[in-house]
N, C-alpha and C positions, 0 to 999 in steps of 0.2 A: 671432403667428399660430402655429397648430399644423398640421404636415403629417404625413401617414401615409407612412412610408417605402416601403411596398408599392406605393403609387400611382406613385412615381417610380423605384423599383428593383424590377422584377417578380421578380428572383431571390431576394429576401428571403423567408425562410420564415415569419417572424412579422410581424404587422402592428403595428409599434411606431410611436408618435407622438413627434415631436420638436418642441420649441418653437423657432421661428426669428423673426428680425425681419421686419417688413413688406416691406422691400426684397428680402430673400432669397426670401420667399414669392412676391412678384410676379414676380421673375426666374424662379423655377422653374416657375411656372404659365405664363409666357410661353414658356419653352423647350418645355414639354409641348405647348402649343398649336401651336407651329411644327412640332414633330415630327409631330403628328397631321395638320396641313394638308399637310405634305410627303407623308405616306403616302397621303392622299386623292388628291393629284395623281398620284402614282405609279399608284395603282389606276385612276383615271379615264383616264389616258393609256396604260395598259397598258405602262408603262415599268419592267419588272422586269429591270433590268440590274445587273451587278456594280458595287458602289460602289468597287471597287479599281481601276477603269480610270483611267489617267493622263489621257486626253484628255477626261474628263468627258462621255463619250458619253451617260450617263444624264441629264445635266442638261438638254439641249436639249428632249426631249419633255415635261419637267415644267414648263417655263417658257412656251414659246410654241407656239401652234397654227399650222400652215402656212396660208397664204392660199389661196384657190381657184386663183389663178394658179400658185402653187408646186406645188400638187397636180397640176394639168393638165400643167405643164412636166415634173414628175417622171414622170408616166405616159407622156408622149411620149418622154422619154429612155429609159425602160425598154423601151418598144415598139421603138424603133430599135435598142437594144442587143440585145434578144432576136432581132430579125430578122437582125442582123449575125452573131450567134453561130450561128443556125440555118442560115445560108448556108455555114458552114464544113463541111468533111468530118467524118464521124462520129467518127473516131479523135481528131481535134483537140478536138472538143466534149467527148468523154469525158474526155480528159486535163485540159482546162481545168476541167471540173466537179469532177473528183476533187481537183485541186490547190487550187482557190479555194473551193469550196463544202463539200467533205468534209474539207478541211484535211489531206489526205494529203501526205506528203513525196514528193519526186520519186523517191527510192530505193524507197519502198513501191509507187508506181505502176509503176515499172520491174519490180519483182519480180512484181507481180500480172499483168503483161503479158508476162513472160519476155523483156524487152528491156533495153537498157542505160540507165543513168541519164542518160548524155549524150544519147541519142536523145530521151528524154522531155523533158529540159530544152530541147533545141533546138526541138522541136516546140511546146512551150508558148511559147517566145520568138517563134517564127515566127507562131504564132496571134495573139499579142498585137500584133505588128507589122501583120498583116493587118487585125485589128479597128481598130487605130489609123488605118490608111490608109482603111478604109471609112467611118469616122466623122469623119475629118478635116474634111471640108467642112461637116458639120453643127455641129461644135463646135470650130471653128478658134480661138476665143477661150480655150477651156479647155485646149487641148493645147499 
C-alpha cells in the first residue's frame, strides 16, 4: 500500500508517498481514525483541557455523560454551597473568591488589602471551617 506522508504528518512541506506493508497501512489508518474520533469527542463535550494534567481531568468528559440524577445532584450541591458562601461576611467571601477562583496567593491578597498574610490565611481557614460546619449535616458521608 502507498501512503502520503502529508496525511499523517501535517508538518511535512512536500507531499511524498511511501510504500508500506498492508499491516502498517491498516495500523496507521486505525491510529488516524482514533485521533479523529477523540477530537470529535473533545469538541462535542467541550472538553478543551490541557493534556498535561496528571489526574486525567480531560478524560472524564470525553468518555461518559452524566446521568440525569448526577446532574440534579450536582446542581443541588452547587446551590447549597453558593447559599452557604453567600451567608458569610463580605470580606471572607472576597478572600475565598480571590484565593480559590482567581488563584491569587495569600501574600498577594494581603498586599492588595494592606493587611498581613497571617490575617488573610487565618480568615480563609476560618471561612472554610465555617463552611464545613454549615454543610456537615448535608454531606456527612463526604466529610
